[in-house]
SERO-4910 file (N, C-alpha, C, O; in steps of 0.05 Angstrom, whole numbers):
BEGIN
 pado doro    nc1    nc2    nc3   cac1   cac2   cac3    cc1    cc2    cc3    oc1    oc2    oc3
  Unk    A    283    810    160    264    789    154    244    788    177    251    788    200
  Unk    A    218    786    170    196    784    191    198    757    204    203    736    192
  Unk    A    193    757    230    190    732    245    162    721    239    144    735    229
  Unk    A    159    696    245    132    683    241    111    698    257     89    703    247
  Unk    A    117    705    282     98    718    299     90    746    288     67    754    290
  Unk    A    110    760    277    104    786    264     87    783    240     69    799    235
  Unk    A     92    762    225     76    757    201     46    753    208     29    766    196
  Unk    A     40    735    226     12    730    232     -1    753    246    -25    757    244
  Unk    A     15    769    261      4    793    274     -4    813    253    -25    825    255
  Unk    A     13    818    233      7    836    212    -16    827    195    -33    842    185
  Unk    A    -17    800    191    -39    789    175    -66    794    188    -86    798    175
  Unk    A    -66    794    215    -90    800    230   -111    779    230   -134    785    235
  Unk    A   -103    754    223   -122    732    221   -113    709    238    -90    700    237
  Unk    A   -132    697    254   -126    674    269   -135    649    254   -158    649    244
  Unk    A   -118    628    252   -128    604    238   -151    591    252   -165    574    240
  Unk    A   -155    597    277   -177    585    292   -204    600    287   -224    595    301
  Unk    A   -204    617    268   -229    630    259   -234    623    229   -254    633    217
  Unk    A   -217    607    217   -220    599    190   -219    569    187   -203    556    199
  Unk    A   -237    559    170   -237    530    165   -243    526    136   -266    527    127
  Unk    A   -222    522    120   -225    519     91   -232    491     83   -236    474     99
  Unk    A   -234    487     56   -240    460     46   -215    443     46   -193    454     46
  Unk    A   -218    417     46   -195    399     45   -179    405     19   -190    415      0
  Unk    A   -153    398     20   -137    401     -5   -146    384    -27   -155    361    -23
  Unk    A   -144    394    -52   -150    379    -76   -180    370    -78   -185    348    -89
  Unk    A   -198    386    -67   -226    379    -69   -236    381    -97   -225    397   -113
  Unk    A   -256    365   -104   -268    365   -131   -297    358   -128   -304    342   -111
  Unk    A   -314    369   -145   -342    362   -145   -346    333   -150   -333    321   -168
  Unk    A   -364    320   -134   -368    291   -138   -379    284   -165   -374    263   -177
  Unk    A   -395    303   -176   -407    298   -202   -386    299   -225   -391    288   -247
  Unk    A   -363    310   -219   -340    309   -237   -321    286   -231   -313    271   -249
  Unk    A   -315    283   -205   -294    265   -197   -302    236   -203   -284    221   -212
  Unk    A   -327    228   -199   -335    199   -203   -332    191   -232   -329    167   -238
  Unk    A   -334    210   -250   -333    203   -279   -307    209   -292   -304    208   -317
  Unk    A   -286    216   -276   -260    223   -286   -243    198   -286   -232    190   -266
  Unk    A   -240    185   -310   -225    160   -314   -205    165   -335   -210    157   -358
  Unk    A   -182    177   -329   -162    183   -350   -149    159   -363   -139    160   -386
  Unk    A   -148    136   -348   -135    112   -360   -156     95   -374   -180     98   -369
  Unk    A   -148     77   -391   -165     62   -408   -184     42   -394   -207     38   -402
  Unk    A   -175     31   -371   -191     11   -358   -206     22   -334   -216     45   -334
  Unk    A   -208      6   -313   -223     14   -289   -205     23   -266   -214     26   -243
  Unk    A   -179     28   -272   -160     34   -251   -169     59   -234   -164     60   -210
  Unk    A   -182     77   -248   -189    103   -235   -217    104   -223   -225    125   -213
  Unk    A   -232     82   -224   -258     81   -211   -254     86   -182   -236     76   -169
  Unk    A   -272    103   -170   -269    112   -143   -284     94   -123   -307     86   -128
  Unk    A   -270     87   -101   -282     72    -79   -287     91    -55   -268    104    -47
  Unk    A   -311     92    -45   -317    111    -23   -306    103      3   -309     79     11
  Unk    A   -293    121     18   -284    117     45   -303    132     63   -295    146     81
  Unk    A   -329    129     58   -349    143     73   -351    132    102   -355    108    105
  Unk    A   -348    148    123   -350    139    150   -377    125    155   -378    105    169
  Unk    A   -398    137    144   -425    125    148   -427     97    136   -437     78    149
  Unk    A   -417     93    112   -417     67     99   -399     48    115   -407     25    121
  Unk    A   -376     56    122   -357     39    136   -367     31    164   -361      9    173
  Unk    A   -381     49    177   -392     43    203   -414     22    201   -418      5    219
  Unk    A   -429     23    179   -451      4    176   -439    -24    170   -450    -44    179
  Unk    A   -417    -24    154   -405    -50    147   -388    -61    171   -389    -85    177
  Unk    A   -373    -43    183   -355    -51    205   -362    -32    230   -350    -11    232
  Unk    A   -380    -41    247   -389    -23    269   -368    -15    288   -370      7    299
  Unk    A   -347    -31    292   -326    -24    310   -302    -14    295   -288    -30    282
  Unk    A   -296     11    296   -273     22    280   -246     15    293   -244      9    317
  Unk    A   -225     16    276   -197     14    286   -189     41    296   -189     61    281
  Unk    A   -182     43    322   -174     69    333   -146     67    344   -138     47    357
  Unk    A   -130     87    338   -102     87    347    -91    115    346   -104    134    338
  Unk    A    -66    118    355    -51    144    354    -40    148    326    -27    130    315
  Unk    A    -45    171    315    -34    178    288    -23    206    290    -26    220    310
  Unk    A    -10    215    268      1    242    266     -7    255    240    -10    241    219
  Unk    A    -11    280    241    -20    296    217     -1    320    213      5    334    232
  Unk    A      9    323    189     26    346    183     10    369    172     -6    366    153
  Unk    A     15    393    182      1    416    172     18    441    177     42    439    185
  Unk    A      7    464    171     20    490    177      2    505    197    -19    495    205
  Unk    A     10    529    204     -4    544    224    -33    549    215    -52    547    232
  Unk    A    -38    554    190    -65    560    180    -83    536    182   -107    539    185
  Unk    A    -71    512    181    -87    487    182    -96    479    210   -114    463    212
  Unk    A    -85    491    230    -92    483    257   -121    490    265   -135    474    278
  Unk    A   -131    513    256   -158    521    262   -178    502    250   -198    494    263
  Unk    A   -173    494    225   -191    475    211   -192    448    226   -213    437    230
  Unk    A   -168    439    235   -168    414    250   -184    415    275   -199    397    282
  Unk    A   -181    437    290   -196    440    315   -226    437    310   -239    423    325
  Unk    A   -236    449    289   -264    449    284   -273    421    274   -297    414    275
  Unk    A   -255    405    263   -262    379    253   -262    357    274   -270    335    269
  Unk    A   -252    364    299   -250    343    319   -276    329    324   -297    342    326
  Unk    A   -275    303    327   -300    287    333   -319    285    310   -341    274    314
  Unk    A   -313    295    287   -332    296    265   -327    273    244   -309    257    247
  Unk    A   -344    272    224   -342    253    204   -323    258    182   -313    240    168
  Unk    A   -316    284    179   -298    292    158   -270    280    163   -262    278    186
  Unk    A   -257    272    142   -232    257    145   -208    274    137   -211    294    123
  Unk    A   -185    266    147   -160    279    140   -139    257    136   -143    234    144
  Unk    A   -117    265    122    -95    246    119    -76    248    143    -73    269    155
  Unk    A    -66    225    151    -47    224    173    -24    205    167    -23    194    145
  Unk    A     -6    201    186     17    183    180     26    170    206     21    179    228
  Unk    A     42    148    203     58    136    224     88    143    220    102    150    239
  Unk    A     96    142    194    125    145    187    127    169    167    110    172    149
  Unk    A    149    184    171    152    207    152    181    215    153    194    213    174
  Unk    A    192    224    130    220    233    129    222    261    140    203    277    137
  Unk    A    244    267    154    246    294    167    242    317    147    230    338    155
  Unk    A    253    315    123    251    336    103    222    343     97    215    366     91
  Unk    A    204    322     98    176    327     91    163    343    114    145    359    108
  Unk    A    171    339    138    160    356    160    166    385    156    150    402    161
  Unk    A    191    390    146    199    417    142    186    430    117    180    454    118
  Unk    A    182    415     96    173    427     71    143    423     67    130    438     52
  Unk    A    131    403     81    102    399     78     95    380     55    112    374     38
  Unk    A     70    371     54     59    354     33     39    371     17     44    379     -6
  Unk    A     16    377     29     -4    394     17     -7    420     32    -27    434     29
  Unk    A     11    425     49     13    450     64     42    458     67     59    443     57
  Unk    A     48    480     81     75    488     84     90    472    105    115    474    107
  Unk    A     76    457    121     90    440    141     99    455    166     90    478    171
  Unk    A    115    442    182    126    454    206    112    446    231    123    449    253
  Unk    A     86    437    229     71    431    253     61    402    250     48    395    229
  Unk    A     67    385    269     57    358    270     37    355    293     43    362    315
  Unk    A     14    344    286     -8    341    305    -11    312    313    -17    295    297
  Unk    A     -8    307    339    -13    280    350    -43    278    355    -55    295    368
  Unk    A    -55    256    346    -84    253    349    -91    224    355    -76    205    347
  Unk    A   -112    220    370   -125    194    371   -148    194    351   -164    213    351
  Unk    A   -150    173    334   -168    175    311   -178    148    303   -166    127    309
  Unk    A   -202    148    290   -211    124    277   -198    122    249   -197    142    234
  Unk    A   -187     99    243   -173     95    217   -192     83    196   -204     62    200
  Unk    A   -196     98    174   -212     87    152   -195     70    133   -205     50    123
  Unk    A   -171     79    128   -152     63    111   -124     70    119   -119     93    128
  Unk    A   -106     51    117    -78     54    125    -61     41    103    -65     17     97
  Unk    A    -41     56     93    -24     46     72      5     54     78     10     75     89
  Unk    A     24     37     70     52     43     75     64     61     53     88     66     53
  Unk    A     47     72     36     55     92     17     33    111     12     10    106     20
  Unk    A     39    134      0     19    154     -6      1    143    -28     10    139    -51
  Unk    A    -25    138    -22    -44    127    -42    -61    148    -55    -81    142    -69
  Unk    A    -54    174    -49    -68    197    -62    -99    196    -57   -114    199    -76
  Unk    A   -107    191    -33   -136    192    -28   -145    220    -34   -131    239    -29
  Unk    A   -170    222    -44   -179    248    -54   -206    255    -41   -224    238    -42
  Unk    A   -209    279    -28   -234    286    -17   -252    300    -37   -242    314    -55
  Unk    A   -278    295    -35   -297    311    -50   -304    336    -35   -292    340    -13
  Unk    A   -322    353    -44   -328    378    -31   -343    375     -4   -344    393     12
  Unk    A   -353    351      0   -367    346     26   -347    336     47   -355    335     71
  Unk    A   -322    330     39   -303    319     58   -300    289     58   -282    278     70
  Unk    A   -318    276     44   -317    247     41   -293    240     23   -289    253      2
  Unk    A   -277    221     31   -252    213     16   -258    189     -2   -275    172      4
  Unk    A   -242    187    -23   -244    165    -42   -216    156    -49   -197    171    -49
  Unk    A   -214    130    -55   -189    119    -67   -196    105    -93   -219     96    -97
  Unk    A   -177    103   -111   -181     90   -136   -179     60   -133   -168     50   -114
  Unk    A   -191     46   -152   -189     17   -153   -160      8   -154   -152    -12   -141
  Unk    A   -144     22   -168   -115     14   -171   -101     17   -143    -84      1   -137
  Unk    A   -109     38   -128    -98     41   -101   -106     18    -83    -91     11    -65
  Unk    A   -129      7    -87   -139    -15    -71   -124    -41    -78   -118    -57    -61
  Unk    A   -118    -45   -104   -109    -71   -115    -78    -72   -117    -67    -93   -112
  Unk    A    -65    -50   -125    -36    -52   -130    -20    -58   -105    -29    -53    -83
  Unk    A      4    -68   -109     23    -74    -87     35    -47    -77     38    -29    -93
  Unk    A     43    -46    -52     56    -22    -41     81    -14    -56     88     10    -57
  Unk    A     96    -33    -68    120    -27    -81    117    -23   -111    137    -20   -125
  Unk    A     93    -24   -122     87    -19   -150     94     11   -157     93     28   -139
  Unk    A    100     17   -182    104     45   -190     80     63   -182     83     86   -174
  Unk    A     56     52   -185     31     65   -175     23     50   -150      8     30   -151
  Unk    A     33     58   -126     31     42   -102      2     39    -92    -15     56    -97
  Unk    A     -2     17    -79    -30     12    -69    -29     -4    -43     -9     -7    -30
  Unk    A    -53    -15    -37    -56    -30    -12    -51    -61    -14    -53    -75      6
  Unk    A    -45    -70    -38    -39    -99    -42    -63   -117    -40    -61   -139    -30
  Unk    A    -86   -108    -50   -110   -124    -47   -117   -143    -69   -138   -156    -69
  Unk    A   -100   -145    -89   -108   -160   -113   -113   -189   -107   -133   -200   -117
  Unk    A    -97   -202    -91   -102   -231    -85   -125   -235    -66   -138   -256    -66
  Unk    A   -129   -215    -48   -150   -218    -28   -178   -211    -38   -198   -222    -29
  Unk    A   -179   -194    -58   -204   -183    -67   -212   -194    -94   -221   -180   -112
  Unk    A   -208   -220    -98   -216   -233   -123   -246   -230   -128   -262   -236   -110
  Unk    A   -253   -221   -151   -281   -218   -157   -293   -190   -154   -315   -184   -163
  Unk    A   -278   -172   -140   -289   -146   -135   -290   -129   -161   -308   -113   -164
  Unk    A   -270   -133   -178   -270   -117   -203   -293   -125   -220   -305   -108   -232
  Unk    A   -300   -152   -222   -322   -161   -237   -348   -149   -226   -366   -141   -241
  Unk    A   -350   -148   -199   -374   -136   -187   -377   -107   -194   -399    -97   -199
  Unk    A   -355    -92   -195   -356    -64   -202   -364    -61   -232   -379    -42   -238
  Unk    A   -353    -78   -249   -361    -77   -277   -391    -81   -280   -404    -67   -296
  Unk    A   -402   -101   -265   -430   -106   -267   -447    -82   -257   -467    -75   -269
  Unk    A   -438    -69   -235   -451    -45   -225   -452    -23   -246   -473    -11   -250
  Unk    A   -429    -18   -259   -429      4   -278   -446     -2   -303   -460     15   -312
  Unk    A   -444    -27   -313   -461    -33   -336   -491    -33   -329   -507    -25   -346
  Unk    A   -498    -41   -306   -526    -39   -297   -535    -11   -296   -558     -5   -305
  Unk    A   -519      7   -285   -526     36   -283   -529     48   -311   -547     63   -317
  Unk    A   -510     40   -329   -511     51   -357   -536     40   -371   -549     55   -386
  Unk    A   -543     15   -367   -567      3   -380   -591     16   -369   -610     22   -384
  Unk    A   -593     22   -343   -616     35   -330   -620     63   -342   -643     73   -344
  Unk    A   -598     76   -351   -600    103   -362   -599    103   -393   -590    122   -405
  Unk    A   -606     80   -405   -609     78   -434   -583     84   -449   -584     93   -472
  Unk    A   -561     78   -436   -535     81   -450   -528     54   -462   -518     37   -447
  Unk    A   -534     49   -486   -532     23   -497   -517     23   -523   -506     43   -532
  Unk    A   -517     -1   -536   -530    -24   -527   -517    -38   -502   -493    -39   -500
  Unk    A   -534    -47   -484   -524    -60   -460   -513    -87   -467   -527   -103   -479
  Unk    A   -488    -93   -459   -475   -119   -464   -464   -130   -439   -449   -117   -425
  Unk    A   -470   -155   -433   -459   -168   -409   -429   -171   -412   -414   -171   -392
  Unk    A   -419   -173   -437   -391   -179   -441   -375   -154   -449   -356   -155   -464
  Unk    A   -384   -131   -440   -369   -106   -446   -341   -108   -435   -336   -118   -413
  Unk    A   -321    -98   -450   -294    -98   -441   -291    -75   -421   -308    -57   -419
  Unk    A   -268    -76   -405   -264    -53   -387   -260    -27   -402   -268     -6   -392
  Unk    A   -248    -28   -425   -245     -3   -441   -272      9   -450   -277     33   -448
  Unk    A   -290    -10   -458   -317     -1   -466   -332     11   -442   -346     31   -445
  Unk    A   -330     -2   -419   -343      8   -395   -331     35   -388   -346     54   -381
  Unk    A   -305     38   -389   -292     63   -383   -303     86   -400   -310    107   -390
  Unk    A   -304     81   -426   -314    102   -445   -343    108   -440   -351    131   -440
  Unk    A   -359     87   -435   -387     91   -431   -393    107   -405   -411    124   -404
  Unk    A   -378    101   -384   -381    114   -359   -373    144   -361   -387    161   -350
  Unk    A   -351    150   -375   -343    178   -380   -366    193   -395   -373    215   -389
  Unk    A   -376    179   -416   -397    192   -432   -422    197   -415   -435    218   -418
  Unk    A   -429    178   -398   -452    182   -381   -449    206   -363   -468    221   -359
  Unk    A   -425    210   -353   -420    233   -336   -422    260   -352   -430    280   -341
  Unk    A   -414    259   -377   -413    283   -393   -441    290   -404   -446    313   -409
  Unk    A   -458    270   -408   -483    274   -422   -507    277   -403   -529    281   -412
  Unk    A   -502    276   -377   -523    279   -357   -518    302   -338   -495    312   -335
  Unk    A   -538    310   -324   -535    332   -305   -560    334   -287   -579    320   -291
  Unk    A   -558    352   -268   -581    357   -251   -591    333   -236   -575    317   -226
  Unk    A   -617    331   -234   -629    308   -219   -622    281   -230   -617    262   -216
  Unk    A   -620    279   -256   -613    254   -269   -585    245   -260   -582    221   -253
  Unk    A   -566    263   -259   -539    254   -250   -539    249   -221   -525    231   -212
  Unk    A   -555    263   -205   -556    258   -176   -566    230   -171   -556    216   -153
  Unk    A   -586    220   -186   -596    194   -183   -576    173   -191   -574    152   -178
  Unk    A   -560    178   -212   -539    160   -221   -517    158   -198   -508    136   -192
  Unk    A   -510    181   -186   -490    181   -165   -501    165   -141   -486    151   -128
  Unk    A   -526    168   -135   -538    153   -112   -537    123   -117   -530    108   -100
  Unk    A   -544    115   -142   -542     87   -149   -514     77   -147   -509     54   -139
  Unk    A   -495     93   -155   -467     86   -153   -458     81   -125   -445     61   -119
  Unk    A   -464    100   -107   -456     98    -79   -469     74    -66   -457     59    -51
  Unk    A   -496     71    -70   -510     48    -59   -498     22    -68   -494      3    -53
  Unk    A   -492     22    -95   -481     -4   -106   -454     -9    -96   -447    -32    -90
  Unk    A   -437     11    -92   -410      7    -80   -412     -3    -52   -396    -20    -44
  Unk    A   -431      7    -37   -434     -3     -9   -441    -32     -9   -430    -47      7
  Unk    A   -458    -41    -27   -465    -70    -29   -440    -87    -36   -437   -108    -25
  Unk    A   -424    -76    -54   -400    -91    -62   -380    -93    -39   -369   -114    -34
  Unk    A   -377    -70    -25   -359    -69     -2   -369    -89     20   -352   -102     32
  Unk    A   -395    -90     24   -406   -109     44   -401   -137     36   -394   -154     52
  Unk    A   -405   -143     10   -401   -171      0   -372   -180      6   -368   -203     12
  Unk    A   -353   -161      2   -324   -168      6   -314   -158     33   -290   -152     35
  Unk    A   -331   -155     53   -325   -141     77   -300   -152     92   -284   -137    101
  Unk    A   -298   -179     95   -277   -191    110   -249   -185     98   -232   -174    111
  Unk    A   -245   -193     73   -218   -186     61   -214   -157     57   -191   -147     59
  Unk    A   -235   -141     52   -232   -113     48   -223    -99     73   -207    -81     73
  Unk    A   -234   -107     96   -226    -96    122   -195   -101    126   -181    -84    136
  Unk    A   -187   -125    119   -158   -131    122   -141   -114    105   -121   -104    114
  Unk    A   -149   -110     80   -134    -94     61   -133    -65     71   -112    -52     69
  Unk    A   -155    -55     81   -157    -26     88   -142    -20    114   -131      2    116
  Unk    A   -141    -38    133   -131    -30    160   -109    -47    172    -99    -41    193
  Unk    A   -100    -69    159    -79    -86    171    -53    -72    176    -38    -80    194
  Unk    A    -47    -50    161    -23    -36    164    -21    -23    192      1    -17    201
  Unk    A    -44    -18    204    -43     -6    231    -31    -25    252    -23    -16    273
  Unk    A    -30    -50    246    -17    -70    264     13    -70    260     28    -76    278
  Unk    A     22    -63    236     50    -66    228     65    -40    233     85    -39    247
  Unk    A     56    -18    221     66      9    224     95     13    215    108     32    223
  Unk    A    105     -6    199    133     -4    189    133     -6    159    116    -20    147
  Unk    A    151      8    146    153      9    117    171    -13    106    192    -19    116
  Unk    A    161    -26     84    176    -46     71    194    -33     49    184    -16     35
  Unk    A    219    -41     47    236    -29     26    229    -40     -2    219    -62     -5
  Unk    A    234    -23    -21    230    -31    -49    248    -55    -55    272    -53    -48
  Unk    A    239    -77    -67    256   -100    -71    280    -95    -89    300   -108    -87
  Unk    A    278    -75   -107    300    -69   -125    320    -48   -113    344    -53   -113
  Unk    A    309    -25   -105    326     -3    -95    333     -5    -66    353      7    -57
  Unk    A    317    -19    -51    321    -19    -21    309      6     -7    311      7     17
  Unk    A    298     24    -23    288     50    -11    259     45      0    245     28    -10
  Unk    A    251     61     19    225     62     29    210     87     21    223    107     13
  Unk    A    184     87     24    168    111     17    177    134     37    186    128     59
  Unk    A    173    159     28    180    182     44    160    187     66    166    200     86
  Unk    A    136    176     63    116    176     84     94    155     77     90    148     54
  Unk    A     81    146     98     58    129     94     32    146     95     33    170    102
  Unk    A     10    134     88    -15    150     89    -38    135    103    -44    112     97
  Unk    A    -50    149    122    -73    139    135    -96    159    129    -90    183    128
  Unk    A   -120    150    126   -143    167    125   -159    163    150   -169    141    156
  Unk    A   -163    184    166   -175    182    192   -197    203    196   -198    223    182
  Unk    A   -215    197    215   -234    216    223   -241    212    253   -229    196    267
  Unk    A   -261    227    263   -269    225    291   -245    226    309   -242    210    327
  Unk    A   -228    246    304   -202    248    319   -204    268    342   -221    286    341
  Unk    A   -186    265    361   -182    285    382   -153    292    382   -135    275    381
  Unk    A   -147    318    384   -119    328    383   -108    324    412   -120    333    431
  Unk    A    -84    312    413    -71    307    439    -48    326    444    -43    335    466
  Unk    A    -33    333    423     -8    348    426     -1    361    399     -5    349    378
  Unk    A     12    385    400     22    398    376     52    399    378     63    410    397
  Unk    A     66    387    358     95    388    357    103    410    337     94    410    314
  Unk    A    119    429    347    127    452    330    156    449    323    173    446    340
  Unk    A    161    449    296    188    445    286    207    468    288    198    490    297
  Unk    A    232    465    281    252    485    285    247    512    272    255    533    283
  Unk    A    234    513    249    229    538    236    211    557    252    215    582    253
  Unk    A    192    545    265    172    562    280    173    560    310    160    576    324
  Unk    A    189    542    321    190    539    350    200    565    365    191    571    387
  Unk    A    219    581    353    227    605    366    204    625    372    205    640    391
  Unk    A    183    624    354    161    642    357    143    634    381    126    650    389
  Unk    A    146    609    391    130    601    413    147    597    439    137    587    459
  Unk    A    172    604    437    190    600    460    183    621    481    185    645    476
  Unk    A    174    612    505    166    632    526    188    650    535    183    671    548
  Unk    A    213    644    529    236    661    538    238    684    519    252    704    525
  Unk    A    225    683    495    226    705    476    205    726    482    182    718    488
  Unk    A    212    750    481    192    772    485    171    771    462    178    767    439
  Unk    A    146    775    469    124    775    450    119    748    436    109    747    414
  Unk    A    128    726    450    125    700    438     95    692    437     80    701    454
  Unk    A     88    675    419     61    664    418     59    641    439     80    631    448
  Unk    A     35    634    446     32    614    467      8    594    462     -2    592    439
  Unk    A      0    581    482    -20    560    480    -46    572    469    -60    558    453
  Unk    A    -53    597    476    -78    608    466    -78    612    436    -99    613    423
  Unk    A    -54    615    425    -51    619    396    -52    593    381    -52    592    357
  Unk    A    -53    570    396    -54    544    385    -81    530    392    -82    506    393
  Unk    A   -101    547    397   -127    536    403   -130    524    431   -149    509    437
  Unk    A   -110    529    448   -111    519    475    -98    492    478    -99    480    500
  Unk    A    -86    481    457    -74    454    458    -46    456    470    -32    476    468
  Unk    A    -39    434    484    -11    432    493      8    429    469      0    420    448
  Unk    A     32    438    473     52    436    451     80    431    461     86    436    484
  Unk    A     96    421    443    124    416    448    140    430    426    133    430    403
  Unk    A    163    442    435    180    457    416    205    440    410    216    427    427
  Unk    A    214    441    384    237    425    375    256    443    360    247    459    343
  Unk    A    281    440    365    302    454    348    315    434    330    335    441    316
  Unk    A    306    410    330    316    389    312    294    370    303    280    358    320
  Unk    A    290    367    277    268    350    267    272    321    275    253    307    279
  Unk    A    297    313    277    302    285    285    291    279    312    282    257    317
  Unk    A    291    298    331    279    294    357    248    291    355    236    277    370
  Unk    A    237    306    335    208    302    331    202    274    322    182    261    331
  Unk    A    218    263    304    215    236    294    218    216    317    203    197    319
  Unk    A    237    221    335    241    203    358    215    202    375    207    181    385
  Unk    A    203    226    380    179    228    396    157    211    383    144    195    396
  Unk    A    153    215    356    133    201    341    137    170    343    119    155    349
  Unk    A    162    162    339    168    133    341    162    121    368    152     98    371
  Unk    A    168    136    389    162    126    416    132    123    421    122    105    434
  Unk    A    117    141    409     88    141    413     74    117    398     52    109    405
  Unk    A     88    107    378     77     85    361     83     58    372     72     38    362
  Unk    A    100     56    392    108     29    403     84     18    418     86     -5    428
***
């Protein structure tokens, strides 16, 4: 069996020369109009750093951790200090470190970062092709322990759904998708919005998307105080609540962060032998982009390190 070091040597490619697109990217012109459920649950809320910095000039900054594989390290290095966002965590099950989430796992990156959103469960934030991330309205409103987990904003964000309905109907009316009705149901708005996305293209669709993003920013600013609480209060808590029925907790929480700096690379048991200086032909700091690293032969020890850093 090939060792990890033999594999990447034969491959002849350094991850620090490659920077791919974020996982699960989708064209914005497709993603914004993709509403598979009947209501507005799948309407997308932008986690644009530019928008959020205008609404909340002082970001929440803290220590976070990001799970990746060897190939993902180069992309992260190039993203340091930038606007593009990545998913991170405070809490994670050991098995997930070994198997990965959207990568093969094995490498945990300690970072200082600006937090755009923090949730005690995976809220499936989705990047578009520019790197801007989005969450659905259901992720914003649902409780963390719901089958479709969210940030628990329903009681704090009263009126935001009505504002979003008004935005969508106004955009549809502006584009002659009628008849325009003030009392359209959420199902009617859902179908109309999907049709608008399917029936337009080019410059026309670009203007619709601009109106959507501008309108969402106004809505976010209107609800800025409770929305800030919903998006970032978990950074103060950093602990998972058990499900009231089963007593189980999520396997990992999810943070969306940007403007990060890498502090340390934690290398798990599967790959640590390849970086052990006592081994002949071992990889080293230069193979990790020059970052400091720690080697672990037990994932539980990695979790202990993470927990100590979060205190």
